[in-house]
VOLOLUM-418840 format. One line per 5 residues: number of its first residue (from 0); their letters; for each residue z, x, y of C-alpha. Coordinates in nm, 4 decimals. Example, Ala and Ser with C-alpha at 12.3 -4.5 7.8 and 13.67 -1.06 7.14 Angstrom:
VOLOLUM-418840
0	AS	0.7800,1.2300,-0.4500  0.7140,1.3670,-0.1060;
This chain:
VOLOLUM-418840
0	MSDYD	18.5885,11.1376,4.3424  18.4939,11.4828,4.3161  18.7274,11.6236,4.0740  18.7628,11.4888,3.7217  19.0577,11.6052,3.3813;
5	FIIVG	18.7064,11.6403,3.1818  18.3278,11.6750,3.2883  18.0549,11.6066,2.9825  17.7586,11.7637,3.0859  17.4744,11.5429,2.8371;
10	AGSAG	17.5049,11.1701,2.7612  17.3619,11.2584,2.3953  17.5144,11.1997,2.0153  17.8052,11.4143,2.1354  17.8461,11.3338,2.4335;
15	CVLAN	17.8581,10.9384,2.4191  18.1283,11.0181,2.1468  18.3666,11.2253,2.3940  18.3376,11.0084,2.7196  18.4587,10.7355,2.4611;
20	RLSES	18.7390,10.9145,2.2551  18.8203,11.1404,2.6123  18.8423,10.8037,2.8365  19.0124,10.5756,2.5417  19.3670,10.5915,2.6360;
25	GRFTV	19.3034,10.5567,3.0334  19.5060,10.9031,3.0717  19.2116,11.0999,3.1807  18.9490,11.0845,3.4512  18.6031,11.1714,3.2648;
30	LLLEA	18.2679,11.2107,3.4470  17.9730,11.2204,3.2152  17.6607,11.3726,3.3608  17.2844,11.2778,3.2340  16.9754,11.3985,3.3461;
35	GGSDL	16.7720,11.1343,3.2379  16.8136,10.7565,3.2698  16.9102,10.4336,3.1138  16.8265,10.3607,2.7591  16.8124,9.9940,2.8254;
40	NFWIW	16.4137,9.9910,2.7091  16.2569,9.7681,2.4602  16.1146,10.0362,2.2914  16.4263,10.2557,2.2128  16.6388,9.9430,2.0976;
45	MPIGY	16.2680,9.8430,1.8597  16.3225,10.0793,1.5622  15.9654,10.1260,1.5287  15.9735,10.1824,1.9110  16.0506,10.5493,1.8112;
50	GKTFY	15.6378,10.5760,1.8256  15.6179,10.4974,2.1752  15.9259,10.7190,2.2438  15.7839,11.0296,2.0806  15.5848,11.0917,2.4128;
55	KPSVN	15.7571,10.9110,2.6747  15.8227,11.1744,2.9696  16.0614,10.9769,3.0905  16.2809,10.9133,2.7900  16.1797,11.2612,2.6318;
60	WMYHT	16.2384,11.6382,2.7222  15.8789,11.7245,2.5433  15.9811,12.0894,2.4672  15.7086,12.3006,2.3473  15.8034,12.6025,2.1584;
65	EPDPA	15.5774,12.9766,2.1620  15.2969,13.0121,1.9479  15.4868,13.0901,1.5654  15.2857,13.3939,1.3947  15.4216,13.2119,1.0072;
70	LNGRV	15.2386,12.9245,1.1546  14.8759,13.0538,1.2754  15.0032,13.0971,1.5868  15.0463,12.7288,1.6385  15.2662,12.5948,1.9044;
75	SYWPR	15.5313,12.2850,1.7925  15.6230,11.9901,1.9823  15.9864,11.9178,1.9698  16.0503,11.6107,2.1216  16.4285,11.5521,2.2599;
80	GKVLG	16.6137,11.2928,2.4423  16.6063,11.2731,2.7536  16.8063,10.9396,2.7895  17.1548,10.7955,2.7746  17.2204,10.8668,2.4294;
85	GSSSI	16.9980,11.1834,2.4139  16.7935,11.2086,2.0972  17.0074,10.9633,1.8868  16.7695,10.7120,2.1460  16.4467,10.8535,2.0359;
90	NAMVY	16.5013,10.9211,1.6608  16.3878,10.7812,1.3422  16.7362,10.6643,1.2655  16.8146,10.8338,0.9167  17.1495,10.8570,0.8637;
95	IRGQA	17.2321,11.1750,0.6487  17.5365,11.3822,0.6708  17.4823,11.6207,0.4330  17.6032,11.8169,0.1243  17.9989,11.8501,0.0905;
100	QDFDE	17.9090,12.2414,0.0483  17.7520,12.2938,0.3654  18.1109,12.2377,0.5800  18.2766,12.3981,0.3072  18.0555,12.6894,0.3769;
105	WQGLG	18.1348,12.6342,0.7908  18.4875,12.7380,0.6833  18.4050,13.0125,0.4596  18.2366,13.1408,0.7403  18.5633,13.1966,0.9699;
110	NPGWG	18.6077,12.8406,1.0636  18.9133,12.6788,0.9693  18.9199,12.2970,1.0004  18.5493,12.2474,0.9161  18.5686,12.2160,0.5621;
115	WDDVL	18.4539,11.8989,0.4136  18.7734,11.7435,0.3418  18.8425,11.8123,0.6968  18.5426,11.6365,0.8299  18.5302,11.3859,0.5922;
120	PYFRR	18.7961,11.1683,0.8098  18.5533,11.2039,1.1239  18.2387,11.0567,0.9418  18.4345,10.7679,0.8375  18.6434,10.7333,1.1660;
125	AETND	18.2843,10.6724,1.3190  18.0807,10.4149,1.0611  18.1150,10.1257,0.9923  17.8775,10.1392,0.6987  17.7082,9.7320,0.6126;
130	RGGDA	17.8336,9.7742,0.2461  18.1992,9.8399,0.3441  18.3941,10.1411,0.3217  18.5162,10.3061,0.0573  18.6942,10.6587,-0.0299;
135	FRGDN	18.3404,10.8245,0.1415  18.2384,10.5475,0.3989  18.3658,10.4123,0.7142  18.4087,10.0096,0.7663  18.5629,10.0143,1.0972;
140	GPLHV	18.3999,10.2834,1.3711  18.1554,10.1999,1.6274  17.8349,10.3381,1.4605  17.6767,10.0733,1.2655  17.4771,10.2140,0.9194;
145	ASMER	17.2546,9.9306,0.7919  17.1067,9.9624,0.4202  16.7070,9.8654,0.4826  16.6621,9.7267,0.0840  16.5593,9.3387,0.1956;
150	DLHPL	16.2410,9.4918,0.4610  16.1316,9.7504,0.2460  15.8241,9.8255,0.0992  15.7589,9.7388,-0.2184  15.5977,10.1158,-0.2530;
155	CQDFI	15.9560,10.2179,-0.2696  16.0912,10.1574,-0.5694  15.7345,10.2691,-0.7477  15.8652,10.6202,-0.5728  16.1822,10.5620,-0.7180;
160	AAGGE	16.0570,10.5236,-1.0441  15.8613,10.8135,-1.0398  16.1898,11.0455,-0.9460  16.3111,10.8618,-1.2832  16.0281,10.9855,-1.4450;
165	LQFPH	16.1070,11.3147,-1.3153  16.5033,11.2995,-1.4247  16.5840,11.2652,-1.0781  16.8330,11.0023,-1.0761  16.8537,10.7419,-0.8635;
170	NPDFN	17.0826,10.7615,-0.5826  17.2060,10.4352,-0.4105  17.3971,10.5983,-0.1851  17.3413,10.9693,-0.0451  17.6225,10.9794,0.1670;
175	GATQE	17.8793,10.9013,-0.0930  18.0431,11.0566,-0.3743  17.7399,11.2794,-0.4439  17.3921,11.3462,-0.1982  17.1762,11.4522,-0.5378;
180	GVGTY	16.8810,11.2229,-0.6352  16.6145,10.9588,-0.5054  16.6385,10.6385,-0.3353  16.6146,10.4575,0.0097  16.7689,10.5693,0.3344;
185	QNTAK	17.0004,10.4021,0.5416  16.9102,10.4005,0.9564  17.1302,10.3874,1.2525  17.0899,10.0273,1.3655  17.2628,9.6527,1.3906;
190	GGLRM	17.0678,9.3496,1.3709  16.7305,9.4855,1.3907  16.7756,9.7043,1.6768  16.8656,10.0844,1.7356  17.2412,10.2103,1.7129;
195	SAARA	17.2105,10.4934,1.9377  17.5358,10.6821,2.0298  17.4659,10.5021,2.3789  17.5032,10.1235,2.1665  17.7546,10.2829,1.9415;
200	YLRPA	18.0170,10.4526,2.2066  17.9123,10.4758,2.5230  17.8245,10.0911,2.6249  18.1903,10.0007,2.4641  18.3272,10.1958,2.7552;
205	LRRTN	18.1257,10.1304,3.1040  18.4045,9.9704,3.1930  18.6735,10.1595,3.2161  18.7788,10.2671,3.5784  18.8889,10.6124,3.4323;
210	LRVET	18.4915,10.6827,3.3278  18.1649,10.7661,3.5689  17.8374,10.8417,3.4080  17.5973,10.9621,3.6595  17.2346,10.9457,3.5351;
215	GALAE	16.9195,11.1442,3.6873  17.1784,11.4437,3.7257  17.0690,11.7175,3.6133  17.3109,11.9784,3.5733  17.2109,12.3278,3.6874;
220	RVLFE	17.5207,12.5623,3.6521  17.8535,12.5739,3.5486  18.0789,12.7025,3.8548  18.3780,12.9881,3.7398  18.6309,13.1082,3.9140;
225	GKRAV	18.6444,13.4269,3.7094  18.6440,13.3845,3.3936  18.7587,13.0101,3.4114  18.4441,12.7166,3.4057  18.6255,12.5289,3.7231;
230	GVSYR	18.3402,12.2983,3.7811  17.9652,12.1793,3.7590  17.6707,12.1839,4.0129  17.4232,11.9197,3.9558  17.1310,11.7788,4.1317;
235	QNGQV	17.0456,11.4107,4.1727  16.8103,11.2399,4.3815  16.7077,11.5710,4.5659  17.0884,11.6774,4.6681  17.2830,11.8938,4.4783;
240	RTVRA	17.5748,11.8035,4.4260  17.9320,11.9789,4.2877  18.2398,11.8561,4.0874  18.5253,12.0351,3.9705  18.7198,11.9745,3.6585;
245	RREVI	19.0570,12.0162,3.6450  19.1099,12.0579,3.2971  18.7364,12.1407,3.1057  18.3682,12.1416,3.1209  18.1898,12.0234,2.8261;
250	LSGGA	17.8477,12.1132,2.7271  17.6743,11.8462,2.5238  17.3188,11.9016,2.5821  17.1872,11.9790,2.2421  17.0635,12.2974,2.0961;
255	INSPQ	16.8064,12.3381,2.3430  16.9749,12.2856,2.6644  17.3425,12.3516,2.6263  17.2506,12.7200,2.5574  16.9861,12.7002,2.8136;
260	LLQLS	17.2954,12.5670,3.0827  17.4769,12.8757,2.9360  17.2091,13.1326,3.0614  17.1590,12.9524,3.3721  17.5145,12.9977,3.4091;
265	GIGPA	17.5471,13.3996,3.3268  17.7287,13.3919,2.9841  17.4172,13.5274,2.7345  17.2838,13.8319,2.6335  17.3536,14.0309,2.9564;
270	HLLQD	16.9895,14.2201,2.9263  16.8108,13.8895,2.9660  17.0318,13.7702,3.2463  16.9847,14.0596,3.4313  16.5999,14.0463,3.3584;
275	KGVEV	16.5642,13.6964,3.5052  16.8075,13.7469,3.8122  17.0984,13.5711,3.7142  17.4089,13.7061,3.7677  17.6546,13.8170,3.4440;
280	VHALD	17.9054,13.5868,3.4609  18.0483,13.6980,3.0580  17.7799,13.9005,2.8348  17.7773,13.6674,2.5078  17.4912,13.8165,2.3293;
285	GVGRN	17.4632,13.4748,2.0587  17.3833,13.2427,2.3211  17.0551,13.1056,2.2497  17.0235,13.2946,1.9227  17.0623,13.1620,1.5415;
290	LQDHL	16.8029,12.9346,1.6034  16.7503,12.6947,1.3112  16.5334,12.4042,1.2199  16.3604,12.2753,0.8883  15.9870,12.2702,0.8486;
295	CIDHL	15.8532,12.0222,0.6383  15.4667,11.9686,0.4447  15.2938,11.6291,0.4165  15.0627,11.4662,0.1602  14.8677,11.2107,0.1981;
300	YRSRV	14.7288,10.9834,-0.0312  14.4861,10.6590,-0.0041  14.6303,10.4239,-0.1823  14.4800,10.1613,-0.4189  14.6941,9.8779,-0.3573;
305	PTLNT	14.8160,9.7785,0.0034  15.0840,9.9756,0.1983  15.2375,9.9272,0.5887  14.8804,9.9967,0.6623  14.7501,9.7261,0.5317;
310	QLHPW	14.9709,9.4903,0.7407  15.0041,9.6713,1.0793  14.5884,9.7833,1.1194  14.4699,9.4193,1.1649  14.5280,9.2737,1.4759;
315	HGKLW	14.6411,8.9473,1.2993  14.8951,9.1318,1.0958  15.0169,9.3221,1.4516  15.0701,8.9825,1.5890  15.2144,8.8194,1.3100;
320	HGLRY	15.4840,9.1013,1.2523  15.5440,9.1127,1.6384  15.6481,8.7442,1.6712  15.8496,8.7998,1.3371  16.0530,9.0712,1.4769;
325	VLTRR	16.1000,8.8658,1.7912  16.2193,8.6016,1.6552  16.4018,8.6638,1.3426  16.4767,9.0839,1.4000  16.3459,9.1683,1.0542;
330	GPLSL	16.0501,9.2931,0.8770  15.8389,9.6118,0.8808  15.9151,9.7051,1.2747  16.2600,9.6845,1.1821  16.2699,9.9917,1.0065;
335	GVNQA	16.2510,10.3566,1.0810  15.8908,10.5266,0.9238  16.1208,10.7199,0.6169  16.1925,10.4227,0.3891  16.2571,10.6313,0.0899;
340	GGFVR	16.3488,10.9686,-0.0087  16.5901,11.1740,-0.1638  16.7742,11.4847,-0.2212  16.6462,11.7320,-0.5353  16.6755,12.0580,-0.6923;
345	SRPGL	16.3120,12.2518,-0.6693  16.3409,12.5130,-0.9545  16.6282,12.4960,-1.2592  16.9141,12.7073,-1.2012  17.0509,12.5702,-0.8368;
350	DRPNM	17.3971,12.4577,-0.8230  17.2913,12.1858,-0.5515  16.9643,12.0448,-0.3827  16.7544,12.2011,-0.2059  16.4994,11.9945,-0.1107;
355	QLFFS	16.4609,11.6627,0.1178  16.2047,11.4572,-0.0167  16.0205,11.1401,0.2343  15.8466,10.8761,0.1221  15.6725,10.6679,0.4009;
360	PVSYT	15.4640,10.3710,0.3032  15.2719,10.4308,0.6356  15.0065,10.7030,0.7629  14.8491,10.7534,1.0980  14.6596,11.0432,1.0781;
365	KAPPG	14.3422,10.9389,1.3325  14.6578,10.9574,1.5823  14.4903,11.0986,1.9209  14.6663,11.4109,2.0999  14.9869,11.3265,2.2130;
370	KRPLM	15.0400,11.0003,2.0500  15.2321,10.8939,1.7110  15.1296,10.4928,1.6768  15.2996,10.3612,1.4417  15.1866,10.0047,1.5298;
375	NPDPF	14.8316,10.0960,1.5122  14.8062,10.3226,1.1647  14.4930,10.4713,0.9278  14.2425,10.1657,0.8796  14.2749,10.2380,0.4628;
380	PGFLL	14.5775,10.1684,0.2668  14.7492,10.5308,0.3032  15.0916,10.6637,0.2141  15.3060,11.0100,0.2775  15.4945,11.2119,0.0529;
385	SAQPT	15.6794,11.5243,0.2116  15.9067,11.7818,0.0991  16.1254,11.9897,0.3100  16.3632,12.2747,0.1932  16.7017,12.1833,0.3240;
390	RPTSR	16.8703,12.5227,0.4217  16.5811,12.7680,0.5258  16.6902,13.1045,0.5884  16.4733,13.2023,0.8492  16.6352,13.2546,1.2485;
395	GHLEI	16.4960,13.2038,1.5703  16.5807,13.2471,1.9389  16.5566,13.0643,2.2278  16.6118,13.2146,2.6498  16.5189,13.0784,2.9935;
400	RSGDP	16.2298,13.2087,3.1498  16.3902,13.1952,3.5173  16.7067,13.1033,3.7296  16.5496,12.7762,3.7647  16.7312,12.5111,3.5528;
405	TEAPA	16.3710,12.2723,3.6067  16.1757,12.5435,3.4003  16.1891,12.5184,3.0176  16.2951,12.7514,2.8510  16.1028,12.9507,2.5621;
410	IHPNY	16.1640,12.8342,2.2324  16.0633,13.1062,1.8802  16.1134,12.8959,1.6405  16.0340,13.1931,1.4244  15.9306,12.9580,1.1085;
415	LSTET	15.8882,13.1501,0.7272  15.9798,13.4452,0.8374  16.1610,13.5248,0.5149  15.9664,13.4847,0.1996  16.2183,13.2711,0.0625;
420	DVQEM	16.1481,13.0040,0.3011  15.7610,13.0672,0.2117  15.8309,13.0437,-0.1592  16.0703,12.7304,-0.1180  15.7435,12.5712,0.0964;
425	LEGAH	15.5253,12.6151,-0.1893  15.7972,12.4573,-0.4042  15.7968,12.1934,-0.2391  15.4186,12.1176,-0.1923  15.4282,12.1857,-0.5879;
430	LVRRF	15.7146,11.9073,-0.5971  15.5327,11.6830,-0.4224  15.2331,11.7333,-0.6334  15.4703,11.6350,-1.0145  15.5910,11.3528,-0.8122;
435	TETPA	15.1836,11.2302,-0.7655  15.1243,11.3487,-1.0925  15.4017,11.0506,-1.3063  15.2377,10.7591,-1.4208  15.4389,10.5552,-1.1553;
440	LARLI	15.2689,10.6732,-0.9121  14.9438,10.7985,-1.0273  14.8165,10.4741,-1.0875  14.8890,10.3734,-0.7147  14.6523,10.6732,-0.5701;
445	EAELL	14.2954,10.6505,-0.5416  14.2410,11.0349,-0.3819  14.4541,11.2630,-0.2186  14.3385,11.2956,0.1295  14.5709,11.6056,0.2382;
450	PGADI	14.5579,11.8700,0.1484  14.2929,11.7878,-0.1187  14.2269,11.8208,-0.4662  14.0448,12.1401,-0.3781  14.3649,12.3044,-0.3111;
455	RSDDD	14.5155,12.4004,-0.5697  14.6371,12.7628,-0.6028  14.9223,12.8998,-0.4346  14.7773,13.1086,-0.1970  14.5348,12.8282,-0.0988;
460	LIADI	14.8547,12.5816,-0.0760  15.0629,12.8645,0.1238  14.7363,12.8790,0.3484  14.7348,12.4637,0.3819  15.1430,12.4827,0.4791;
465	RQRAG	15.0448,12.7533,0.7623  14.8107,12.5260,0.9285  14.9578,12.2196,0.8560  15.3735,12.2592,0.7893  15.5764,12.0887,1.0951;
470	TVFHP	15.9208,12.0406,1.2335  16.1527,11.7331,1.1273  16.2908,11.7976,1.4556  16.6148,11.8889,1.3374  16.7143,12.1992,1.5745;
475	VSTCR	17.1035,12.3861,1.5571  17.3239,12.6609,1.5880  17.1731,12.8148,1.9015  17.5320,12.8240,2.0412  17.7128,12.9232,1.6868;
480	MGPDT	18.0623,12.8606,1.6011  18.2147,13.1368,1.4309  18.4989,13.4204,1.4793  18.2357,13.6979,1.5853  18.3378,13.7491,1.9661;
485	QRDVV	17.9706,13.8669,2.0116  17.7697,13.7006,1.7621  17.8839,13.4095,1.7758  17.9805,13.1119,2.0685  18.2653,12.9511,2.0265;
490	DARLR	18.5428,12.9391,1.8203  18.7040,12.7167,1.5641  18.7736,12.4978,1.8519  18.4696,12.4757,2.0159  18.6057,12.7226,2.2876;
495	VHGIG	18.3527,12.9716,2.4319  18.4412,13.3069,2.3862  18.5974,13.4841,2.6341  18.5557,13.1474,2.9208  18.8619,12.9481,2.9715;
500	GLRVV	18.7996,12.5772,3.0447  18.4931,12.5928,2.8897  18.3509,12.4077,2.5369  18.0504,12.3463,2.3356  18.0559,12.0459,2.1351;
505	DASIF	17.7151,11.9257,1.9984  17.4782,12.0803,1.7049  17.3658,12.3553,1.9099  17.7458,12.4562,1.7173  17.7011,12.4220,1.3985;
510	PTLTS	17.7259,12.7574,1.1807  17.4230,12.6468,0.9783  17.1805,12.3815,0.9081  17.3111,12.0834,0.7135  17.0945,11.9599,0.3756;
515	GNTNA	16.8998,11.6488,0.5734  16.8787,11.4403,0.9285  17.1264,11.6163,1.1612  17.2365,11.3366,1.3989  17.5430,11.1712,1.1648;
520	PAIMV	17.6795,11.5213,1.1873  17.6249,11.5860,1.5330  17.8254,11.2671,1.6003  18.0669,11.3848,1.3527  18.0864,11.7102,1.5833;
525	GEKGA	18.1719,11.4894,1.8910  18.4557,11.2918,1.6799  18.6466,11.6132,1.5863  18.5812,11.8114,1.9493  18.7492,11.5027,2.1159;
530	DMILQ	19.0310,11.5590,1.8604  19.0745,11.8970,1.9108  19.0401,11.8536,2.2803  19.3341,11.5966,2.3103  19.5406,11.7891,2.0803;
535	DCGAG	19.5092,12.1251,2.3531  19.5859,11.9087,2.6042  19.8523,11.7567,2.4759  19.7573,11.4013,2.4043  19.6356,11.4379,2.0624;
540	G	19.7531,11.3136,1.7269;
């Protein structure tokens, strides 16, 4: 076939949802294009294998940003999934929806139908929570979400106790009635194996005759007749192929690839497209703008008591835990790296949490460049405590370098470009110190290795932030949803402004960054986007 009802570009977190939901009734033919390959890879399915895929070009776009002035000219490394499941196949698996106010803010920015009460049913529809369902959690969805308590390192309880000593309450469910407090994270996993969007949504749909999945298929441009999208040109095995969409083309490439493909196809800032030799189909200044990402600062501690380093660094520890995982799907290899954390207010006067915390009972500071050896941590007992402001105010952008679809875009994160963001990062560093000065944690710490006990003043801490702070890999908003037909890219039904037959359905449409990890809301966008597409063609409920 060369004609389909729907063509989806990108088999990532939202794209897999769309492929399942749009083909579910059997009424529509669906083509899913993915530049990467199969997700049937041991290092993808084993949770701790995240460390292997982090720098693996066969499953990872491995983007690098432009040098960032506020980070002392440093280049940031941005892994992005290039495989079935997209970044849900290579991420750290933390399941966080965000705060209810995040989505009410989306609606308040001119996006009816995107408030918390509107999106909660889609979060619940997507999920099977291993603790069961309730008013907030789902119990019958494709995406399995697992609690990790039985295999968590005991130091997590010391972290939670430290929170209590600072009057931060213990929260057993960050995705329940409130996000606020400290506790342990849930992961997208089932039976000790990663639950990517490909495993949750795509695999159950692969036997449908009305769904076709093409891997190794790099979309080069969207095809238009006038101001309507009618197909996609893609390259596969060295051959250029063309397919047509009877109803819609849907971009689900994520916050990097979706705006890149729009620009390559002639939709974006007119001056940029003309400069790169791309014919302008529709001038839309917002494409690639409004880039937002979470920035984090890690503090490293040498521990007086054993950590995961102690278990995983010796060869016999690797052997034991490897055998344990293979035989039982249990133990530290069945977990992600961020075991505990929380959402707290870093200063008085705030009406909701502004800081996310990560507690990792493992460290790997001796890693050589281009490696993230989670199976080979530091040779001493160590742990990391990290803080990231949840809603940064800095905005960056990305743009194509040329009309060549194989050339990575130029990414300008523009981190710490507002004084608000600098001060919140500083508050995060002070907050980490407050935790480690509590009796619960102080008794466990032999020394602060980074930034070091001699780094005390605000100026010194800010200098350390500029030298060491790094991304948590949550880029969003480069095809922002909103009513402004020039500065926004899609409307509240995810239709590209000024163009027929074309939508964007992925994390690039977020009006603002959500408070926490972004995979769960990206999957929600896929669920809600699928519903809207079916409604608009007369097939939805």
